C-alpha positions in Angstrom: -204.0 122.8 15.8 -203.6 119.2 16.7 -202.8 118.1 20.2 -199.1 117.4 19.5 -198.6 120.8 17.8 -200.3 122.6 20.6 -198.1 120.8 23.2 -194.9 121.8 21.3 -196.1 125.4 20.9 -197.0 125.7 24.5 -193.5 124.4 25.5 -191.9 126.9 23.2 -193.9 129.9 24.5 -193.3 128.9 28.1 -189.5 128.5 27.8 -189.2 131.5 25.5 -191.1 133.8 28.0 -188.9 132.7 30.9 -185.6 133.1 29.1 -186.6 136.4 27.5 -187.7 137.8 30.8 -184.5 136.9 32.6 -182.2 138.1 29.8 -184.1 141.4 29.3 -184.1 142.0 33.1 -180.3 141.6 33.2 -179.6 143.7 30.1 -182.0 146.4 31.1 -179.9 147.6 34.0 -176.8 147.7 31.8 -178.6 149.9 29.3 -179.9 152.2 32.0 -176.5 152.4 33.6 -174.9 153.5 30.3 -177.6 156.1 29.7 -177.4 157.5 33.2 -173.6 157.8 33.2 -173.6 159.4 29.7 -176.3 162.0 30.7 -175.6 162.4 34.4 -179.1 161.3 35.4 -180.2 160.9 39.0 -182.2 158.1 40.6 -185.6 159.6 39.8 -184.7 160.0 36.1 -183.3 156.5 36.0 -186.6 155.0 37.3 -188.5 157.0 34.6 -186.4 155.7 31.7 -186.3 152.2 33.0 -189.5 151.0 31.1 -188.4 152.7 27.9 -185.1 150.8 27.7 -186.8 147.5 27.2 -188.1 148.0 23.6 -184.6 148.9 22.5 -183.2 145.6 23.8 -185.8 143.3 22.5 -184.8 143.2 18.8 -181.4 142.0 19.9 -182.5 139.5 22.6 -185.4 137.9 20.8 -183.4 136.0 18.1 -180.9 134.6 20.6 -183.6 133.7 23.1 -185.6 132.0 20.4 -182.6 130.0 19.3 -182.0 128.9 22.9 -185.7 128.0 23.2 -185.8 125.7 20.3 -182.6 124.0 21.4 -184.1 123.4 24.8 -187.5 122.2 23.7 -186.5 120.1 20.6 -183.4 118.8 22.3 -185.3 117.5 25.3 -188.0 116.0 23.1 -185.4 114.3 21.0 -183.4 113.0 24.0 -186.6 111.6 25.5 -187.4 109.8 22.2 -190.5 111.7 21.7 -189.4 112.6 18.1 -188.7 109.0 17.4 -192.1 107.9 18.8 -193.8 110.6 16.6 -192.0 109.4 13.5 -192.8 105.8 14.3 -196.5 106.9 14.4 -196.2 108.2 10.9 -195.9 111.9 11.8 -193.6 113.9 9.5 -190.8 115.9 11.1 -191.9 119.0 9.3 -195.2 118.8 11.1 -193.3 118.8 14.4 -191.3 121.9 13.3 -194.4 123.9 12.3 -195.1 125.3 15.8 -191.5 126.7 15.9 -191.8 128.1 12.4 -195.1 129.7 13.3 -193.6 131.2 16.5 -190.6 132.4 14.5 -192.8 134.1 12.0 -194.9 135.9 14.7 -191.7 137.1 16.4 -190.2 138.3 13.1 -193.3 140.5 12.6 -193.2 141.6 16.2 -189.5 142.5 16.0 -190.2 144.6 12.9 -193.0 146.4 14.7 -190.7 147.0 17.7 -187.9 148.4 15.5 -190.3 150.6 13.4 -192.7 151.9 16.0 -191.8 151.2 19.6 -188.1 152.0 19.5 -188.5 155.5 18.0 -191.2 156.2 20.5 -189.1 154.9 23.4 -186.1 157.0 22.2 -188.2 160.1 22.0 -189.5 159.5 25.6 -185.9 158.9 26.9 -184.7 162.1 25.2 -187.6 164.0 26.8 -186.7 162.7 30.2 -183.0 163.5 29.6 -183.9 167.0 28.4 -185.9 167.7 31.5 -183.1 166.4 33.6 -180.7 168.7 31.8 -183.0 171.6 32.5 -183.1 170.8 36.2 -179.4 170.2 36.4 -178.7 173.5 34.5 -180.9 175.5 36.8 -179.6 173.8 40.0 -176.0 174.6 39.0 -177.0 178.3 38.5 -178.8 178.4 41.8 -175.8 176.9 43.7 -172.8 178.3 41.8 -174.4 181.2 39.9 -172.3 180.1 36.9 -172.4 177.5 34.1 -169.5 176.9 31.7 -170.0 174.9 28.4 -166.6 174.6 26.7 -168.2 172.7 23.8 -170.1 175.7 22.6 -167.8 178.4 24.2 -170.7 179.5 26.4 -170.4 181.0 30.0 -173.5 182.0 31.9 -173.4 184.1 35.1 -176.5 185.1 37.1 -177.2 187.0 40.2 -180.2 184.8 41.2 -182.6 182.2 39.9 -186.3 182.3 40.6 -188.1 179.3 39.1 -187.0 179.3 35.5 -186.2 183.0 35.4 -182.6 184.2 35.5 -182.0 187.5 37.3 -179.4 189.8 35.8 -177.8 187.1 33.6 -174.6 187.6 31.6 -173.9 185.4 28.6 -170.4 185.2 27.1 -170.5 183.4 23.8 -167.4 182.7 21.7 -168.1 181.6 18.1 -165.6 179.2 16.5 -162.7 181.3 15.2 -164.5 184.6 16.2 -164.4 187.2 18.9 -166.4 186.7 22.1 -169.7 188.4 22.5 -171.2 189.4 25.8 -175.0 189.7 26.3 -176.4 191.2 29.4 -180.1 191.4 30.4 -182.3 192.4 33.3 -183.9 188.9 33.3 -184.1 185.9 31.0 -186.3 182.8 31.0 -185.1 179.4 29.7 -187.2 177.2 27.4 -186.1 173.7 26.4 -187.6 172.8 23.0 -187.1 169.0 22.5 -188.8 168.9 19.0 -186.4 171.5 17.6 -183.5 170.3 19.6 -182.5 173.6 21.1 -182.7 176.0 24.1 -184.4 179.3 23.8 -183.5 182.3 25.9 -186.3 184.9 26.3 -184.5 188.0 27.5 -185.8 191.4 28.8 -183.8 194.6 28.1 -180.9 192.8 26.6 -177.7 194.5 25.6 -174.8 193.2 23.5 -171.2 194.2 24.1 -169.0 193.7 21.0 -165.2 193.1 21.1 -164.5 196.8 20.2 -166.2 197.7 23.6 -169.4 199.0 21.9 -172.7 198.4 23.7 -175.9 198.2 21.7 -179.4 197.1 22.4 -180.2 193.6 21.3 -182.1 193.5 18.0 -184.1 190.4 19.1 -185.1 189.4 22.7 -184.8 185.7 22.0 -181.6 183.7 21.4 -181.3 180.0 20.5 -178.6 177.6 21.4 -178.4 173.9 20.4 -178.8 171.2 23.1 -175.3 169.9 23.9 -176.1 166.2 23.9 -178.4 166.0 20.9 -177.2 165.0 17.4 -178.1 167.3 14.5 -179.1 164.4 12.3 -181.0 161.7 14.3 -179.8 158.2 13.9 -181.5 156.1 11.2 -182.2 153.4 13.8 -184.4 155.9 15.7 -186.6 156.7 12.7 -189.7 154.9 11.4 -189.8 153.3 8.0 -192.1 156.0 6.7 -189.9 158.8 7.9 -186.8 157.0 6.4 -188.4 156.7 3.0 -189.6 160.3 3.1 -186.2 161.6 4.0 -184.6 159.5 1.2 -186.9 161.1 -1.3 -186.1 164.5 0.0 -182.4 163.9 -0.1 -182.5 162.5 -3.6 -184.5 165.6 -4.8 -182.1 168.0 -3.1 -179.0 166.2 -4.4 -180.5 166.2 -7.9 -181.1 170.0 -7.8 -177.6 170.7 -6.4 -176.0 168.5 -9.0 -177.7 170.4 -11.8 -176.7 173.7 -10.4 -173.1 172.4 -9.9 -173.0 171.3 -13.5 -174.3 174.6 -14.8 -171.9 176.6 -12.7 -169.0 174.4 -13.9 -170.1 174.8 -17.5 -170.3 178.5 -17.2 -166.9 178.7 -15.5 -165.2 176.6 -18.2 -167.0 178.5 -21.0 -165.7 181.9 -19.7 -162.3 180.5 -18.9 -162.6 181.1 -15.1 -161.2 177.7 -14.1 -160.0 179.0 -10.8 -163.6 179.2 -9.6 -163.8 175.4 -9.6 -161.1 175.2 -7.0 -162.4 177.8 -4.6 -163.7 176.9 -1.2 -167.1 178.5 -2.0 -167.7 176.1 -4.8 -167.0 173.1 -2.6 -169.1 174.4 0.3 -172.1 175.4 -1.9 -172.2 172.5 -4.3 -169.8 169.7 -3.7 -169.9 169.1 0.0 -173.7 169.2 0.3 -174.0 166.6 -2.4 -171.5 164.3 -0.8 -173.1 164.7 2.6 -176.6 164.0 1.2 -175.3 160.9 -0.6 -173.7 159.6 2.6 -176.9 160.2 4.6 -179.0 158.5 1.9 -176.8 155.4 1.9 -177.1 155.1 5.7 -180.9 155.4 5.5 -181.1 152.8 2.8 -178.9 150.4 4.8 -181.1 150.9 7.9 -184.3 150.3 5.8 -183.2 147.0 4.3 -181.3 145.8 7.4 -184.3 146.4 9.6 -186.4 143.9 7.5 -183.5 141.4 7.3 -182.6 141.4 11.0 -186.3 141.1 12.0 -186.7 138.0 9.7 -183.6 136.4 11.3 -185.9 134.7 13.8 -187.2 132.3 11.1 -183.7 131.3 10.1 -182.6 130.9 13.7 -185.5 128.5 14.3 -184.8 126.5 11.2 -181.2 125.9 12.1 -181.6 125.5 15.9 -184.6 123.1 15.9 -183.3 120.7 13.2 -179.8 120.6 14.7 -181.2 119.9 18.2 -183.2 117.0 16.9 -180.3 115.6 15.0 -178.0 115.8 18.0 -180.4 114.0 20.3 -177.9 112.5 22.7 -176.3 115.9 23.6 -177.4 118.4 26.2 -179.5 121.4 25.0 -176.8 123.9 26.1 -174.3 122.0 23.9 -176.6 122.2 21.0 -177.1 125.9 21.6 -173.4 126.6 21.7 -172.8 124.6 18.5 -175.5 126.7 16.8 -174.7 130.1 18.4 -170.9 130.0 18.1 -171.0 130.0 14.2 -173.7 132.7 14.4 -171.6 134.8 16.7 -168.4 134.2 14.7 -169.8 134.3 11.2 -173.4 135.7 11.0 -173.0 138.9 12.9 -169.5 139.8 11.5 -170.9 139.3 8.0 -173.9 141.5 8.9 -171.7 144.3 10.3 -169.2 144.1 7.4 -171.9 144.3 4.7 -173.7 147.1 6.6 -170.5 149.2 6.7 -169.9 148.6 3.0 -173.5 149.5 2.1 -173.3 152.6 4.2 -170.4 153.8 2.2 -172.1 153.0 -1.1 -169.7 150.3 -2.0 -172.4 147.7 -2.4 -176.2 147.8 -2.7 -178.1 147.4 0.6 -181.2 145.6 -0.9 -179.2 142.4 -1.4 -176.3 142.7 0.9 -178.5 142.8 4.0 -179.9 139.4 3.2 -176.6 137.6 2.6 -176.2 136.5 6.3 -179.7 135.2 6.4 -179.0 133.3 3.2 -176.1 131.6 4.9 -178.3 130.5 7.7 -180.9 129.3 5.3 -178.3 127.1 3.5 -177.1 125.7 6.8 -180.6 125.0 8.0 -181.7 123.3 4.8 -178.6 121.1 4.9 -179.3 120.0 8.4 -183.0 119.5 7.6 -182.0 117.3 4.6 -179.9 115.1 6.9 -182.8 115.0 9.5 -185.3 113.9 6.9 -182.9 111.3 5.5 -182.4 109.6 8.9 
């Protein structure tokens, strides 16, 4: 690179690193505080998840930080007449913008890698720390109170003593939704928190089950499984890699296709034999209709995340195009004024359009492959308009 381009690139990197570090440092404690309050973590667990919160924040802080950076650098250069001197020397403005475009391209690729690889890994690490904390909290409550009550799953646990991870003389009272309570007693039981399968396994010794009709029978299996209270059954699409999203979309489409064929065959048989009432029964909806609708909803959410991930990562390029050209054009104004003039329309127009089209594409109202790029298209039009005025004057 020529001397002038190296100078501009170095200024961009220096200012960007400073602003990104300060902004990420401030937002990091907000993210940790939310996670700690939601999961009931202690100081030790908070310090452990602190480094893993940063990757989740960077895809949101990088575009805004880059916009502020180009406003600072190009606004100062324009106000100091450096842009005018370069144009007087026969240097094209596009040549001066090339370092910012290069940095925007690199950061776009970096944001995509963050969203695709580092964020899922960071979320997995945070969930692991939270799960271990849940295990410690659960055992500490049993040691101190000898009882744990989970109203969400209708589970009550009483123990005589706790030795390590082994429960001595535990009693489990479990009430299924809409069913009668079941009491399980054992001489001892050991807890195992399985993060990959998202559940808790109870390994019990000499377990007995007391049914509502006061019958006591030996347990048929020594192990019982309960879901983790704070874990979603379907992981969020944002926490999955692109390969996993594409694979899950293929599996959902295959399952929905199979269920649709079975549904059509069942409906055809019911109408042929005159048993129309079967089409209105709850079993028909639960077996054929609801799974297809749920699969279609999950598929649209995954498709939206897939296309939106590429679009939002590429937004760095469009932010650079608009911010740098506008800052040069408004040479006599302060960089903060230029930033506010650029960021206010982005905040009031760009992100609402992104959220609106995301919600519509998640419901299947519009296609995600084009709707996720509409907001970037608006930035591109605005940036090219300002660039045209800059090249003219």
